[in-house]
Legacy VTK file of the C-alpha trace (Angstrom):
# vtk DataFile Version 3.0
C-alpha trace
ASCII
DATASET POLYDATA
POINTS 156 float
44.257 68.942 -8.542
44.150 65.569 -10.280
43.938 65.601 -14.286
41.857 62.804 -15.648
41.878 62.328 -19.327
38.332 60.864 -20.191
39.123 60.193 -23.771
42.265 58.411 -24.865
42.784 55.739 -27.591
45.089 52.757 -28.034
45.494 50.937 -31.269
45.363 51.251 -35.072
42.243 53.296 -36.235
40.831 52.048 -39.494
38.675 54.969 -40.190
41.091 57.888 -39.374
44.257 55.978 -40.372
46.071 56.975 -37.079
48.047 54.633 -34.774
47.749 55.317 -31.067
50.598 53.752 -29.097
51.195 52.914 -25.412
54.314 55.040 -25.418
52.603 58.156 -26.602
50.003 57.703 -23.799
52.693 57.279 -21.170
54.550 60.205 -22.753
51.350 62.279 -22.500
50.895 61.460 -18.894
54.394 62.382 -17.938
54.368 65.724 -19.973
50.925 67.031 -18.956
50.727 65.603 -15.466
47.878 63.325 -16.197
46.788 61.277 -13.310
44.561 58.755 -15.035
43.019 57.977 -18.497
39.963 56.198 -19.724
41.345 54.391 -22.775
39.311 53.049 -25.558
40.241 51.213 -28.756
40.840 53.212 -32.012
37.982 52.576 -34.442
37.710 48.833 -35.667
35.115 47.436 -37.833
35.628 43.793 -37.093
35.488 41.693 -34.027
38.962 40.348 -34.184
40.506 43.809 -34.320
38.696 45.312 -31.431
39.237 42.259 -29.279
43.015 42.715 -29.693
42.757 46.297 -28.862
40.485 45.648 -25.899
43.015 43.048 -24.742
45.903 45.689 -25.139
43.971 48.139 -23.068
43.356 45.614 -20.332
47.179 44.883 -20.295
48.016 48.484 -19.966
45.634 48.757 -17.083
47.013 45.830 -15.305
50.490 47.081 -15.797
49.422 50.470 -14.553
46.877 49.964 -11.846
44.745 53.276 -11.040
46.289 55.006 -14.008
44.410 53.486 -16.988
41.009 52.161 -17.216
39.326 50.731 -20.155
36.298 51.674 -22.191
34.659 49.184 -24.586
34.041 50.392 -28.032
33.046 47.384 -30.384
31.218 48.377 -33.687
27.634 48.362 -33.025
26.943 46.867 -36.335
28.460 43.538 -35.185
25.872 40.826 -34.949
23.965 41.051 -31.656
25.551 37.814 -30.004
29.047 39.127 -30.993
28.597 42.577 -29.612
26.913 41.350 -26.354
29.571 38.860 -25.616
32.399 41.338 -26.257
30.926 44.101 -24.135
30.056 41.694 -21.428
33.685 40.355 -21.480
35.063 43.860 -21.296
32.971 44.955 -18.325
32.912 41.621 -16.550
36.305 40.064 -17.138
38.500 42.959 -18.233
36.912 45.370 -15.615
36.329 48.201 -18.143
34.347 51.152 -16.821
31.868 51.928 -19.817
30.826 51.621 -23.245
31.527 54.046 -26.183
29.394 54.968 -29.376
31.066 56.723 -32.179
28.325 57.647 -34.314
30.553 58.999 -37.264
33.263 56.587 -37.240
30.920 53.592 -37.143
28.300 55.090 -39.313
25.767 54.598 -36.537
23.198 57.409 -35.603
22.659 57.261 -31.983
18.903 56.624 -32.430
19.577 53.893 -35.011
18.651 50.204 -34.273
22.343 49.129 -34.019
23.212 51.989 -31.817
20.381 51.397 -29.436
21.927 48.077 -28.302
24.832 50.195 -26.845
22.480 51.890 -24.581
20.557 48.724 -23.657
23.762 46.978 -22.825
24.964 49.950 -20.791
21.863 49.796 -18.841
21.914 45.981 -18.351
25.557 46.194 -17.129
25.118 49.458 -15.205
27.869 51.352 -16.858
27.764 54.783 -18.441
27.839 55.343 -22.175
30.352 57.971 -23.790
29.030 59.264 -27.077
31.434 61.134 -29.679
29.627 64.398 -30.556
30.616 67.335 -32.659
32.849 66.303 -35.346
31.002 64.029 -37.770
27.630 65.849 -37.981
24.799 65.085 -38.769
25.517 61.679 -36.924
27.434 63.255 -34.006
24.983 66.201 -33.413
24.507 66.363 -29.724
20.866 66.944 -30.167
20.418 63.502 -31.461
20.915 62.242 -27.994
17.814 64.104 -26.634
15.276 61.232 -27.297
17.898 58.656 -25.948
18.268 60.804 -22.683
14.567 60.510 -22.307
14.527 56.727 -22.937
17.619 56.088 -20.914
17.594 58.882 -18.200
19.755 56.691 -15.959
22.565 56.622 -18.402
22.815 60.481 -18.899
LINES 1 157
156 0 1 2 3 4 5 6 7 8 9 10 11 12 13 14 15 16 17 18 19 20 21 22 23 24 25 26 27 28 29 30 31 32 33 34 35 36 37 38 39 40 41 42 43 44 45 46 47 48 49 50 51 52 53 54 55 56 57 58 59 60 61 62 63 64 65 66 67 68 69 70 71 72 73 74 75 76 77 78 79 80 81 82 83 84 85 86 87 88 89 90 91 92 93 94 95 96 97 98 99 100 101 102 103 104 105 106 107 108 109 110 111 112 113 114 115 116 117 118 119 120 121 122 123 124 125 126 127 128 129 130 131 132 133 134 135 136 137 138 139 140 141 142 143 144 145 146 147 148 149 150 151 152 153 154 155
């Protein structure tokens, strides 16, 4: 059986004050027998930080083909054009496999105006959306996704 870690991070998290390192990811793979991981940036609020983290994830994936895959996670409160360009770059150029929405860390409720662009971009680019749920309620309440699942059934 192959173990796939669908939720790993790389980089400095500005909300939860945690540093996720490449060495820690590689150690976790060795210790737990993980075959592959989907890696997303730690929480960043600004474009420059998330671009650096996306680039680091892309480098990790290039150095370890078939082992690490990127997940885009820019702050949905970025202006429309910056958000769009970065997500398109991640999917088209860096070959990332999806987009993440973290309602609690980005203070972005799933049904909110800025969060909806996550779902619209995913539909446009034909990639899945990962939504953080649980910790961070009320924003991260899984029930908040019901209207979005009805509006975007192809993404759920």
